[in-house]
DRENFIPA-278141 format. One record per residue: residue number from 1; residue in one letter; chain; x, y, z of N, C-alpha, C, O in turn. Coordinates in steps of 0.001 Angstrom, whole numbers, plus 500000, padded with zeros to 6 digits. Example, Ala and Ser with C-alpha at 12.3 -4.5 7.8 and 13.67 -1.06 7.14 Angstrom:
// residues 2
SITE:1:A:A:513190:494310:507800:512300:495500:507800:513200:496700:507800:514236:496681:508465 $
SITE:2:S:A:512850:497750:507080:513670:498940:507140:512900:500030:507870:513409:501138:508039 $
// end
This chain:
// residues 279
SITE:1:M:A:585869:460324:486880:585415:461265:487890:583936:461564:487734:583174:461604:488700 $
SITE:2:K:A:583564:461772:486491:582151:462022:486213:581293:460839:486627:580215:461031:487191 $
SITE:3:C:A:581740:459638:486362:580980:458436:486702:580863:458292:488212:579877:457762:488725 $
SITE:4:T:A:581891:458775:488920:581857:458673:490377:580810:459609:490978:580184:459272:491983 $
SITE:5:L:A:580612:460809:490358:579675:461801:490906:578221:461502:490587:577331:461971:491297 $
SITE:6:R:A:577958:460738:489544:576572:460487:489145:575762:459794:490232:574645:460235:490503 $
SITE:7:P:A:576261:458722:490879:575476:458093:491960:575187:459053:493101:574103:459050:493685 $
SITE:8:L:A:576212:459897:493411:576012:460851:494496:574921:461868:494164:574093:462192:495015 $
SITE:9:F:A:574920:462368:492935:573910:463333:492498:572505:462737:492539:571546:463412:492915 $
SITE:10:L:A:572394:461482:492152:571099:460797:492168:570571:460647:493575:569378:460843:493809 $
SITE:11:V:A:571433:460304:494522:571031:460135:495921:570554:461460:496498:569551:461515:497209 $
SITE:12:L:A:571304:462557:496177:570909:463869:496675:569545:464292:496133:568745:464893:496849 $
SITE:13:S:A:569287:463973:494866:568001:464320:494260:566859:463606:494940:565829:464219:495222 $
SITE:14:L:A:567017:462322:495212:565968:461543:495898:565699:462082:497286:564550:462144:497723 $
SITE:15:I:A:566765:462474:497986:566589:463015:499344:565806:464328:499313:564954:464582:500165 $
SITE:16:S:A:566124:465186:498276:565426:466468:498157:563944:466276:497894:563113:466949:498504 $
SITE:17:C:A:563603:465361:496987:562181:465084:496697:561458:464573:497911:560311:464946:498158 $
SITE:18:S:A:562118:463715:498681:561504:463154:499875:561217:464246:500904:560163:464256:501541 $
SITE:19:V:A:562175:465163:501056:561990:466250:502019:560872:467176:501600:560087:467605:502445 $
SITE:20:F:A:560771:467510:500275:559724:468381:499758:558346:467781:499963:557415:468471:500380 $
SITE:21:A:A:558218:466480:499665:556947:465785:499880:556584:465770:501339:555410:465916:501678 $
SITE:22:Q:A:557553:465598:502218:557278:465569:503641:556819:466932:504131:555960:467019:505008 $
SITE:23:D:A:557401:468031:503552:556986:469380:503948:555535:469631:503604:554816:470196:504428 $
SITE:24:K:A:555054:469231:502399:553668:469424:501997:552728:468667:502916:551686:469193:503308 $
SITE:25:K:A:553082:467446:503261:552246:466632:504133:552128:467264:505509:551043:467283:506092 $
SITE:26:D:A:553216:467773:506026:553193:468406:507342:552349:469674:507321:551656:469970:508294 $
SITE:27:S:A:552401:470446:506194:551614:471663:506074:550125:471373:506126:549375:472098:506780 $
SITE:28:A:A:549683:470311:505437:548272:469909:505471:547876:469479:506870:546764:469786:507301 $
SITE:29:S:A:548674:468831:507546:548368:468391:508902:548203:469582:509832:547308:469609:510677 $
SITE:30:V:A:549074:470558:509664:548976:471745:510506:547661:472484:510246:547004:472963:511170 $
SITE:31:A:A:547294:472564:508955:546033:473227:508613:544858:472514:509246:543934:473146:509758 $
SITE:32:A:A:544900:471187:509207:543812:470416:509811:543759:470653:511312:542681:470752:511898 $
SITE:33:I:A:544918:470740:511921:544945:470989:513368:544403:472367:513690:543652:472543:514649 $
SITE:34:D:A:544802:473377:512853:544311:474735:513081:542791:474799:512971:542135:475472:513765 $
SITE:35:T:A:542227:474088:511969:540778:474074:511799:540086:473483:513012:539052:473979:513460 $
SITE:36:T:A:540670:472419:513537:540098:471771:514713:540141:472705:515911:539192:472777:516691 $
SITE:37:V:A:541242:473413:516047:541367:474334:517173:540346:475457:517076:539727:475834:518070 $
SITE:38:N:A:540176:475987:515872:539208:477063:515684:537802:476614:516049:537056:477352:516692 $
SITE:39:H:A:537443:475407:515639:536107:474894:515946:535934:474626:517425:534826:474740:517949 $
SITE:40:S:A:537002:474275:518102:536884:473956:519518:536822:475204:520380:536265:475183:521478 $
SITE:41:T:A:537399:476301:519875:537407:477531:520665:536245:478456:520323:535881:479304:521138 $
SITE:42:E:A:535645:478315:519125:534543:479157:518719:533281:478321:518570:533300:477111:518795 $
SITE:43:K:A:532164:478981:518184:530916:478266:517971:531032:477350:516769:531603:477728:515746 $
SITE:44:T:A:530506:476178:516887:530563:475218:515795:529672:475688:514641:528503:476011:514852 $
SITE:45:T:A:530216:475725:513436:529475:476134:512253:528616:474986:511759:529121:473903:511465 $
SITE:46:S:A:527299:475228:511667:526389:474174:511221:526059:474354:509751:526098:475461:509216 $
SITE:47:F:A:525737:473259:509123:525359:473273:507713:524053:472505:507575:523911:471397:508093 $
SITE:48:S:A:523092:473116:506861:521792:472460:506713:521238:472713:505321:521552:473716:504681 $
SITE:49:I:A:520410:471786:504868:519698:471898:503594:518209:471779:503887:517768:470819:504520 $
SITE:50:I:A:517441:472753:503426:516010:472791:503704:515244:472804:502390:515538:473597:501495 $
SITE:51:F:A:514265:471924:502282:513389:471889:501111:512004:472390:501549:511526:472051:502631 $
SITE:52:G:A:511378:473194:500701:510070:473709:501059:509259:474129:499852:509720:474038:498715 $
SITE:53:K:A:508028:474595:500114:507117:475017:499058:506465:476319:499477:506009:476456:500612 $
SITE:54:Y:A:506422:477283:498553:505798:478571:498833:504275:478412:498887:503718:477535:498227 $
SITE:55:P:A:503595:479267:499680:502125:479212:499695:501551:479661:498362:502178:480426:497628 $
SITE:56:K:A:500363:479183:498058:499707:479551:496802:499215:480990:496823:498992:481576:495763 $
SITE:57:H:A:499043:481563:497987:498589:482943:498091:499035:483482:499442:499542:482738:500282 $
SITE:58:R:A:498842:484773:499644:499184:485375:500923:498311:484774:502015:497083:484845:501954 $
SITE:59:E:A:498953:484183:503012:498212:483538:504079:497974:484506:505229:498798:485380:505500 $
SITE:60:G:A:496833:484341:505908:496509:485210:507022:496055:486579:506561:495848:486810:505370 $
SITE:61:I:A:495904:487483:507512:495486:488861:507229:496728:489739:507154:497578:489686:508043 $
SITE:62:Y:A:496840:490540:506113:497982:491429:505965:497493:492849:505705:496365:493064:505261 $
SITE:63:V:A:498360:493808:505988:497999:495227:505983:498657:495942:504807:499833:495720:504521 $
SITE:64:T:A:497900:496794:504131:498451:497694:503114:498085:499121:503503:496993:499383:504009 $
SITE:65:R:A:499012:500030:503261:498790:501445:503617:498962:502314:502386:499843:502070:501562 $
SITE:66:G:A:498127:503320:502265:498215:504200:501114:497243:505346:501233:496937:505807:502333 $
SITE:67:G:A:496764:505797:500108:495837:506909:500134:495172:507114:498794:495538:506492:497797 $
SITE:68:E:A:494183:508002:498786:493464:508293:497562:494276:509185:496630:494073:509169:495416 $
SITE:69:G:A:495214:509978:497209:496044:510844:496380:495227:511942:495728:494432:512613:496387 $
SITE:70:A:A:495428:512122:494430:494713:513166:493689:493246:512773:493544:492931:511712:493005 $
SITE:71:L:A:492347:513641:494032:490916:513339:494038:490174:514432:493273:490266:515612:493612 $
SITE:72:L:A:489444:514031:492246:488650:514953:491431:487178:514592:491612:486744:513506:491228 $
SITE:73:S:A:486415:515513:492203:485012:515215:492513:484070:516042:491647:484376:517161:491234 $
SITE:74:F:A:482913:515443:491391:481838:516067:490609:480553:515969:491426:480445:515155:492342 $
SITE:75:A:A:479592:516802:491083:478323:516771:491811:477170:517044:490858:477243:517916:489992 $
SITE:76:N:A:476106:516275:491043:474848:516538:490348:473974:517323:491312:473413:516754:492248 $
SITE:77:M:A:473855:518646:491086:473185:519530:492041:471888:520099:491462:471806:520453:490285 $
SITE:78:K:A:470873:520173:492340:469590:520770:491970:469090:521639:493120:469183:521269:494290 $
SITE:79:D:A:468565:522789:492759:467956:523695:493729:466492:523866:493354:466147:524480:492345 $
SITE:80:N:A:465635:523290:494217:464184:523313:493962:463850:522655:492616:462964:523099:491886 $
SITE:81:G:A:464591:521582:492318:464348:520827:491090:465078:521334:489876:465112:520652:488851 $
SITE:82:E:A:465675:522532:489959:466383:523114:488826:467878:522853:488947:468460:522928:490030 $
SITE:83:H:A:468481:522544:487802:469912:522260:487809:470701:523464:488313:470456:524598:487902 $
SITE:84:L:A:471655:523199:489211:472483:524248:489787:473905:524107:489257:474501:523032:489319 $
SITE:85:R:A:474431:525190:488744:475764:525161:488152:476813:524864:489221:476797:525455:490301 $
SITE:86:N:A:477727:523939:488907:478802:523615:489839:480096:523362:489071:480091:523171:487855 $
SITE:87:I:A:481183:523366:489796:482524:523253:489220:483188:522001:489777:483074:521745:490976 $
SITE:88:P:A:483889:521197:488947:484645:520044:489482:485653:520509:490534:486283:521557:490392 $
SITE:89:R:A:485788:519725:491569:486664:520083:492691:487859:519133:492733:487696:517914:492696 $
SITE:90:F:A:489062:519705:492810:490293:518907:492854:490989:519134:494191:491124:520269:494649 $
SITE:91:T:A:491431:518036:494814:492151:518139:496080:493184:517030:496195:493026:515948:495630 $
SITE:92:L:A:494257:517326:496948:495303:516340:497216:495346:515925:498683:495791:514819:498989 $
SITE:93:F:A:494899:516778:499590:495063:516527:501024:493708:516588:501733:492821:517313:501282 $
SITE:94:F:A:493531:515870:502794:494325:514722:503191:493489:513486:502903:492357:513378:503375 $
SITE:95:N:A:494026:512568:502145:493303:511358:501762:494229:510168:501981:495013:509803:501104 $
SITE:96:I:A:494126:509576:503156:495007:508469:503510:494181:507331:504097:493032:507523:504496 $
SITE:97:G:A:494785:506135:504143:494035:505002:504679:494880:503773:504901:496029:503694:504466 $
SITE:98:T:A:494287:502816:505586:494899:501517:505868:493874:500439:505574:492722:500539:505996 $
SITE:99:N:A:494293:499402:504846:493398:498296:504525:493899:496997:505139:495104:496766:505231 $
SITE:100:F:A:492970:496159:505553:493265:494827:506074:492750:493816:505043:491560:493785:504732 $
SITE:101:N:A:493657:492997:504522:493368:492129:503389:493386:490651:503777:494149:490229:504646 $
SITE:102:K:A:492542:489892:503125:492529:488439:503265:492322:487823:501885:491265:487992:501278 $
SITE:103:D:A:493329:487110:501392:493242:486454:500089:492793:485011:500272:493402:484247:501021 $
SITE:104:V:A:491721:484649:499579:491206:483277:499644:491975:482385:498688:492319:481254:499032 $
SITE:105:T:A:492247:482884:497489:493062:482185:496501:494025:483196:495897:494086:484347:496329 $
SITE:106:R:A:494777:482752:494893:495690:483674:494200:494931:484736:493417:495506:485753:493031 $
SITE:107:H:A:493620:484501:493176:492856:485402:492312:491617:485996:492971:490866:486718:492316 $
SITE:108:L:A:491385:485712:494245:490202:486237:494932:490558:486611:496357:491157:485826:497091 $
SITE:109:G:A:490176:487831:496738:490440:488287:498089:489410:489294:498556:488606:489785:497764 $
SITE:110:F:A:489437:489603:499848:488514:490555:500455:489313:491543:501298:490435:491256:501714 $
SITE:111:F:A:488722:492707:501545:489427:493700:502346:488444:494627:503056:487305:494809:502625 $
SITE:112:T:A:488911:495197:504138:488230:496263:504853:489313:497220:505324:490479:497041:504971 $
SITE:113:G:A:488961:498235:506112:489998:499153:506534:489444:500399:507185:488328:500409:507704 $
SITE:114:L:A:490249:501458:507148:489894:502741:507738:490516:503838:506873:491732:503860:506678 $
SITE:115:N:A:489682:504753:506351:490147:505777:505421:489717:507167:505867:488594:507363:506330 $
SITE:116:L:A:490618:508124:505724:490316:509528:505944:490251:510220:504589:491200:510153:503809 $
SITE:117:K:A:489112:510897:504303:488930:511513:502991:488437:512953:503125:487758:513318:504084 $
SITE:118:N:A:488804:513748:502132:488372:515136:502008:487474:515222:500773:487973:515255:499648 $
SITE:119:I:A:486156:515259:500974:485223:515256:499854:484344:516497:499913:484101:517036:500992 $
SITE:120:G:A:483870:516948:498770:483028:518135:498761:482698:518592:497361:482870:517844:496398 $
SITE:121:L:A:482222:519827:497244:481764:520350:495963:481943:521869:495914:482116:522533:496936 $
SITE:122:I:A:481894:522387:494696:481960:523829:494454:480762:524197:493586:480563:523612:492521 $
SITE:123:S:A:479969:525159:494034:478762:525562:493291:478767:527060:493051:479438:527824:493745 $
SITE:124:K:A:477988:527462:492034:477819:528889:491713:476319:529174:491582:475776:529159:490477 $
SITE:125:P:A:475650:529434:492718:474210:529750:492644:473947:530972:491780:472936:531038:491081 $
SITE:126:Y:A:474875:531961:491828:474774:533171:491006:476142:533446:490399:477156:532894:490828 $
SITE:127:D:A:476146:534306:489398:477416:534650:488754:478381:535305:489736:479595:535142:489614 $
SITE:128:S:A:477857:536035:490695:478711:536757:491641:479039:535939:492890:479917:536323:493663 $
SITE:129:L:A:478350:534824:493097:478518:534034:494324:479056:532644:494011:478534:531941:493147 $
SITE:130:K:A:480108:532261:494727:480663:530902:494611:480803:530323:496010:481275:530996:496926 $
SITE:131:L:A:480390:529075:496166:480455:528385:497450:481355:527159:497347:481246:526375:496405 $
SITE:132:K:A:482247:527002:498325:483062:525792:498459:482652:525099:499746:482792:525657:500834 $
SITE:133:Q:A:482144:523878:499617:481650:523142:500771:482280:521750:500776:482166:520995:499810 $
SITE:134:R:A:482933:521436:501860:483606:520147:501937:483436:519544:503327:483103:520245:504283 $
SITE:135:V:A:483666:518247:503426:483575:517557:504705:484680:516499:504775:484940:515789:503804 $
SITE:136:Y:A:485318:516409:505936:486258:515324:506197:485475:514146:506771:484630:514315:507650 $
SITE:137:T:A:485767:512965:506265:485073:511767:506727:486071:510679:507102:487185:510623:506581 $
SITE:138:I:A:485648:509830:508006:486372:508591:508322:485507:507440:507820:484385:507248:508288 $
SITE:139:G:A:486033:506679:506868:485236:505644:506227:485748:504238:506492:486943:504006:506671 $
SITE:140:I:A:484806:503317:506511:485127:501881:506639:484649:501188:505372:483443:501039:505176 $
SITE:141:P:A:485581:500755:504494:485179:500063:503270:485037:498558:503505:485589:498006:504456 $
SITE:142:L:A:484299:497924:502631:484196:496468:502598:484097:496072:501129:483124:496409:500455 $
SITE:143:G:A:485105:495356:500633:485125:495052:499212:485810:493751:498890:486284:493046:499780 $
SITE:144:F:A:485861:493436:497610:486502:492211:497132:487472:492572:496011:487378:493636:495399 $
SITE:145:K:A:488411:491649:495757:489418:491830:494708:489428:490588:493818:489327:489461:494305 $
SITE:146:I:A:489548:490805:492526:489627:489701:491561:490759:490000:490578:490821:491085:490000 $
SITE:147:G:A:491649:489033:490396:492741:489226:489443:494022:488598:489933:493997:487617:490675 $
SITE:148:D:A:495137:489157:489522:496450:488641:489883:496857:489224:491231:497574:490223:491290 $
SITE:149:L:A:496398:488600:492313:496680:489110:493644:498086:488780:494104:498664:489525:494895 $
SITE:150:S:A:498653:487671:493623:499982:487264:494073:501087:487956:493281:502103:488349:493854 $
SITE:151:G:A:500901:488111:491966:501904:488775:491151:501715:490263:491086:502682:491011:490943 $
SITE:152:G:A:500463:490711:491191:500185:492129:491245:500189:492857:489925:500193:494088:489909 $
SITE:153:S:A:500189:492132:488800:500216:492817:487515:498920:493596:487267:498953:494690:486704 $
SITE:154:F:A:497764:493026:487693:496481:493714:487529:495416:492997:488346:495326:491769:488327 $
SITE:155:F:A:494608:493779:489068:493403:493206:489661:492327:494273:489777:492615:495467:489871 $
SITE:156:F:A:491081:493816:489769:489898:494660:489856:489344:494574:491273:489396:493514:491898 $
SITE:157:F:A:488811:495689:491783:488198:495665:493112:486912:496487:493104:486752:497397:492290 $
SITE:158:A:A:486003:496161:494012:484731:496863:494130:484158:496612:495511:484566:495688:496214 $
SITE:159:G:A:483192:497463:495891:482571:497277:497196:481791:498496:497629:481425:499339:496809 $
SITE:160:G:A:481540:498584:498916:480819:499702:499501:481557:500266:500694:482447:499621:501250 $
SITE:161:E:A:481185:501471:501085:481852:502128:502213:480837:502977:502964:479919:503545:502371 $
SITE:162:I:A:481015:503051:504261:480190:503925:505091:481114:504951:505731:482083:504590:506399 $
SITE:163:D:A:480810:506244:505525:481653:507332:506023:480981:508043:507190:479765:508234:507212 $
SITE:164:L:A:481799:508426:508151:481351:509240:509282:481858:510656:509049:483067:510882:508996 $
SITE:165:A:A:480934:511620:508907:481310:513009:508670:481776:513640:509982:481023:513688:510954 $
SITE:166:I:A:483027:514125:510003:483576:514635:511261:483803:516147:511246:483769:516773:512305 $
SITE:167:N:A:484033:516749:510082:484269:518189:510054:483762:518790:508747:484156:518372:507658 $
SITE:168:Y:A:482876:519785:508880:482307:520478:507724:482940:521862:507614:483142:522541:508621 $
SITE:169:K:A:483251:522276:506385:483836:523597:506163:483182:524240:504949:482931:523581:503940 $
SITE:170:E:A:482910:525540:505062:482278:526271:503965:482974:527615:503759:483302:528314:504719 $
SITE:171:K:A:483190:527959:502505:483763:529252:502135:482833:529936:501137:482295:529294:500235 $
SITE:172:Q:A:482653:531233:501309:481800:532021:500420:482640:533087:499726:483355:533853:500371 $
SITE:173:F:A:482539:533120:498405:483269:534097:497598:482256:534973:496853:481337:534464:496211 $
SITE:174:I:A:482434:536271:496945:481585:537217:496214:482475:538007:495256:483402:538708:495662 $
SITE:175:N:A:482154:537863:493968:482954:538496:492911:484432:538115:493025:485323:538942:492830 $
SITE:176:G:A:484667:536838:493346:486023:536318:493420:486757:536596:494707:487893:536149:494866 $
SITE:177:K:A:486155:537316:495632:486799:537656:496896:486167:536863:498035:484944:536804:498169 $
SITE:178:K:A:487046:536242:498869:486523:535447:499982:485973:536364:501057:486703:537166:501641 $
SITE:179:E:A:484672:536238:501314:483995:537095:502262:483722:536422:503606:483675:537087:504641 $
SITE:180:H:A:483541:535107:503583:483135:534436:504821:483548:532965:504766:483483:532332:503712 $
SITE:181:K:A:483973:532428:505915:484263:530996:506009:484045:530533:507446:484160:531315:508390 $
SITE:182:F:A:483730:529262:507592:483566:528674:508915:483686:527165:508794:483551:526609:507705 $
SITE:183:N:A:483940:526508:509916:483922:525037:509939:483302:524567:511242:483373:525255:512260 $
SITE:184:E:A:482696:523391:511201:481985:522837:512349:482322:521355:512492:482358:520620:511505 $
SITE:185:W:A:482566:520928:513724:482796:519509:514000:481447:518810:514169:480558:519281:514879 $
SITE:186:F:A:481333:517677:513495:480102:516871:513552:478875:517746:513284:477907:517764:514045 $
SITE:187:S:A:478964:518459:512180:477913:519404:511813:476638:518687:511376:476677:517581:510836 $
SITE:188:D:A:475489:519359:511630:474196:518851:511175:473892:519294:509746:472828:518976:509215 $
SITE:189:R:A:474805:520017:509127:474568:520495:507766:474639:519359:506745:474074:519468:505657 $
SITE:190:T:A:475322:518284:507086:475380:517083:506239:474927:515883:507063:474919:515952:508292 $
SITE:191:P:A:474550:514786:506410:474234:513576:507176:475456:513112:507962:476587:513265:507501 $
SITE:192:L:A:475237:512555:509127:476349:512056:509934:477002:510840:509273:478225:510707:509277 $
SITE:193:L:A:476174:509952:508703:476671:508757:508016:476406:508901:506522:475299:509244:506108 $
SITE:194:M:A:477430:508637:505719:477336:508838:504272:477777:507553:503562:478977:507307:503433 $
SITE:195:P:A:476821:506726:503098:477186:505490:502394:477592:505774:500949:477203:506786:500367 $
SITE:196:S:A:478378:504865:500386:478831:505028:499003:479169:503676:498395:479300:502676:499101 $
SITE:197:L:A:479308:503661:497068:479732:502487:496299:480987:502850:495531:481138:503990:495092 $
SITE:198:F:A:481894:501891:495363:483128:502176:494647:483554:500983:493803:483146:499847:494044 $
SITE:199:A:A:484385:501271:492806:484966:500237:491934:486226:500811:491309:486343:502023:491131 $
SITE:200:G:A:487165:499940:490977:488403:500416:490374:489330:499271:490052:488944:498104:490106 $
SITE:201:F:A:490555:499617:489718:491566:498601:489415:492913:499069:489944:493114:500253:490215 $
SITE:202:R:A:493829:498123:490085:495168:498422:490583:496193:497642:489769:495949:496509:489357 $
SITE:203:V:A:497333:498263:489549:498415:497625:488793:499693:497694:489619:499798:498471:490568 $
SITE:204:H:A:500668:496860:489233:501953:496810:489933:502704:498121:489747:502703:498648:488635 $
SITE:205:P:A:503357:498688:490793:503521:498088:492122:502526:498600:493151:502706:498346:494342 $
SITE:206:G:A:501478:499314:492734:500501:499778:493710:499647:500933:493240:498814:501427:494001 $
SITE:207:F:A:499828:501379:492012:498995:502462:491486:497601:501949:491154:497430:500802:490742 $
SITE:208:G:A:496610:502810:491337:495244:502400:491049:494370:503574:490685:494717:504730:490928 $
SITE:209:L:A:493233:503263:490101:492222:504263:489749:490894:503793:490313:490509:502638:490130 $
SITE:210:K:A:490188:504694:491004:488940:504318:491662:487868:505360:491397:488141:506560:491362 $
SITE:211:V:A:486632:504876:491211:485458:505734:491080:484540:505435:492260:484248:504274:492543 $
SITE:212:Q:A:484084:506488:492950:483233:506311:494131:482016:507226:494012:482131:508393:493640 $
SITE:213:Y:A:480846:506669:494336:479591:507404:494161:478795:507403:495466:478670:506371:496124 $
SITE:214:Y:A:478255:508578:495836:477438:508748:497028:475983:508991:496608:475650:510092:496171 $
SITE:215:P:A:475117:507988:496732:473725:508154:496295:472900:509040:497219:471851:509541:496814 $
SITE:216:Q:A:473351:509241:498445:472606:510050:499413:472882:511538:499197:473963:511909:498739 $
SITE:217:N:A:471930:512371:499517:472088:513813:499417:473233:514280:500324:473303:513906:501494 $
SITE:218:F:A:474119:515094:499770:475258:515609:500533:474790:516523:501668:475438:516597:502712 $
SITE:219:F:A:473683:517211:501469:473180:518169:502460:472021:517586:503264:471265:516743:502780 $
SITE:220:N:A:471906:518047:504478:470785:517698:505344:469692:518748:505145:469822:519874:505624 $
SITE:221:Q:A:468631:518390:504450:467568:519349:504132:466796:519804:505369:466131:520839:505333 $
SITE:222:D:A:466877:519052:506452:466171:519430:507683:466998:520379:508561:466519:520838:509598 $
SITE:223:F:A:468215:520669:508154:469057:521545:508973:468460:522962:509023:467986:523486:508014 $
SITE:224:K:A:468494:523569:510224:468004:524938:510381:468972:525739:511248:469640:525193:512126 $
SITE:225:T:A:469031:527013:510993:469898:527911:511740:469216:529270:511868:468213:529536:511206 $
SITE:226:T:A:469758:530107:512707:469180:531429:512936:470091:532500:512336:471269:532587:512684 $
SITE:227:I:A:469550:533296:511452:470290:534398:510830:469528:535694:511105:468399:535878:510650 $
SITE:228:K:A:470172:536584:511858:469573:537883:512214:468198:537705:512862:467264:538447:512560 $
SITE:229:G:A:468082:536730:513745:466856:536496:514486:465815:535691:513752:464750:535413:514304 $
SITE:230:N:A:466098:535302:512501:465144:534521:511717:465630:533082:511559:466809:532839:511300 $
SITE:231:V:A:464713:532138:511715:465026:530727:511534:464926:530396:510048:463892:530625:509421 $
SITE:232:V:A:466007:529858:509490:466031:529538:508061:466497:528099:507873:467185:527530:508721 $
SITE:233:H:A:466098:527523:506727:466538:526183:506307:467357:526357:505012:466791:526293:503921 $
SITE:234:P:A:468675:526573:505117:469471:526907:503928:469534:525799:502886:469791:526074:501714 $
SITE:235:Y:A:469304:524544:503291:469445:523436:502344:468109:522731:502078:468088:521599:501594 $
SITE:236:K:A:467004:523397:502391:465701:522752:502316:465391:522201:500922:464868:521093:500804 $
SITE:237:N:A:465698:522940:499887:465380:522515:498521:466631:522141:497714:466591:522058:496486 $
SITE:238:L:A:467740:521920:498428:469020:521667:497754:469329:520174:497742:469259:519505:498774 $
SITE:239:E:A:469669:519664:496570:470067:518258:496418:471434:518193:495737:471711:518935:494795 $
SITE:240:A:A:472279:517290:496233:473606:517127:495637:474079:515694:495843:474136:515199:496969 $
SITE:241:N:A:474411:515047:494758:474965:513696:494805:476412:513746:494312:476691:514217:493209 $
SITE:242:L:A:477318:513255:495143:478751:513329:494838:479243:512091:494112:478758:510981:494334 $
SITE:243:M:A:480213:512306:493243:480979:511220:492638:482398:511729:492456:482601:512864:492025 $
SITE:244:F:A:483377:510900:492779:484750:511338:492555:485584:510226:491924:485315:509035:492081 $
SITE:245:V:A:486606:510677:491204:487595:509792:490595:488917:510088:491265:489298:511248:491416 $
SITE:246:T:A:489614:509047:491665:490851:509264:492402:491971:508368:491897:491743:507220:491516 $
SITE:247:L:A:493174:508906:491901:494386:508142:491619:494980:507738:492953:495450:508585:493713 $
SITE:248:S:A:494959:506464:493236:495391:505991:494552:496724:505268:494458:497184:504914:493372 $
SITE:249:Y:A:497341:505053:495625:498636:504387:495656:498828:503698:497002:498482:504248:498047 $
SITE:250:N:A:499384:502484:496963:499796:501786:498173:501252:502113:498434:502116:501792:497618 $
SITE:251:F:A:501538:502756:499577:502912:503133:499864:503810:501912:500031:504992:501971:499691 $
SITE:252:N:A:503287:500830:500537:504073:499606:500653:503681:498614:499570:503641:497407:499811 $
SITE:253:G:A:503391:499128:498369:502916:498272:497285:503927:497247:496830:503558:496134:496457 $
SITE:254:I:A:505235:497615:496856:506253:496673:496397:506312:495473:497326:506487:494345:496866 $
SITE:255:N:A:506168:495701:498638:506187:494599:499595:504862:493848:499650:504754:492798:500282 $
SITE:256:Y:A:503860:494401:498980:502531:493797:499007:502529:492446:498313:501838:491527:498753 $
SITE:257:F:A:503302:492309:497220:503292:491093:496418:504486:490226:496811:505615:490515:496415 $
SITE:258:K:A:504251:489175:497577:505320:488354:498108:505351:486937:497537:506378:486263:497619 $
SITE:259:V:A:504270:486490:496975:504204:485110:496510:505071:484945:495263:504916:485681:494289 $
SITE:260:K:A:505971:483987:495301:506884:483774:494182:506229:482899:493124:505372:482067:493423 $
SITE:261:K:A:506655:483108:491866:506087:482329:490775:506554:480879:490840:505777:479964:490568 $
SITE:262:K:A:507834:480661:491204:508340:479295:491334:507867:478731:492669:507996:479377:493709 $
SITE:263:R:A:507327:477540:492627:506570:477017:493762:507447:476422:494860:507078:476485:496032 $
SITE:264:H:A:508620:475835:494504:509440:475121:495470:510784:475827:495657:511216:476612:494813 $
SITE:265:Y:A:511426:475532:496770:512745:476107:497014:513623:475121:497784:513132:474224:498469 $
SITE:266:M:A:514932:475315:497650:515922:474585:498434:516867:475622:499036:517476:476403:498305 $
SITE:267:K:A:516992:475636:500345:517862:476565:501042:519032:475813:501660:518851:474789:502317 $
SITE:268:M:A:520229:476335:501440:521434:475782:502057:522007:476838:502988:522283:477962:502568 $
SITE:269:K:A:522188:476470:504266:522676:477395:505269:523955:476876:505886:524080:475696:506211 $
SITE:270:S:A:524918:477799:506041:526163:477491:506730:526538:478725:507544:527026:479713:506996 $
SITE:271:G:A:526309:478664:508850:526541:479826:509679:525575:480941:509310:524359:480748:509312 $
SITE:272:K:A:526126:482120:508990:525296:483253:508587:525075:483299:507078:524335:484146:506579 $
SITE:273:T:A:525705:482407:506369:525583:482376:504913:524387:481525:504508:524186:480426:505025 $
SITE:274:E:A:523604:482045:503581:522424:481326:503122:522325:481432:501603:522550:482492:501018 $
SITE:275:F:A:521984:480314:500987:521848:480262:499538:520528:479581:499207:520212:478535:499774 $
SITE:276:E:A:519744:480171:498286:518420:479649:497957:518294:479392:496460:518750:480183:495634 $
SITE:277:V:A:517671:478277:496134:517398:477914:494737:515913:477671:494600:515346:476883:495357 $
SITE:278:N:A:515265:478336:493641:513843:478142:493386:513655:477251:492170:514427:477317:491213 $
SITE:279:Y:A:512622:476416:492215:512373:475526:491073:510906:475166:490996:510498:474424:490102 $
// end
């Protein structure tokens, strides 16, 4: 009896294996058909490989925005040739600007721009009298940069700037109490155009330190006004040369440095998926 069942059991086993193998084959076929249907009813997914090379430096003209931030100014003041006591002046507002940059190589570039600055001085002609005199200017710098312009770890910059004085303000304190203040648009109390020289450095991701010097007299010695019916020249014998140190920052400093250290890349794209390898 046992010998009779063995052939039957063997035949059943072979049939089962054949059916199982046929099921797997049919499943793969269905999957292939489903894939074809999906591609025919939707947008065809493309696949591409792109080889390229990064530029050696930032190409074209690009914009950086920032400001002078904390500004500490000093003044060398003389009244009729005699040294006049003055106090360092610290200000935070408003010192902002935009620069337009052009890099010639990875290590050399040039820039210009438009800057709004709050510059001025504090003097004490007498122990009881203190004067705060400041002017808002719109400046156009022209300078160069040397260093790591693409990586941004460190670079040095220097140049010159011409400022247009737009608003003058003066405050008078007697024995520590504010007694009088006024401001004038495009005042004749200072020169309309104020040239200066500057130099500094910047580090990643955009912090910098700058020193700026104004060789021209801050005051217009020819200015005259009428006080109680008398014509006076308040700045006739007054000389003041400004210099300030500022901590500056580029608000978009992180995006400023785009050039990658690895020179070549390979991009693989499939639909919305993208994969990049640098080498």
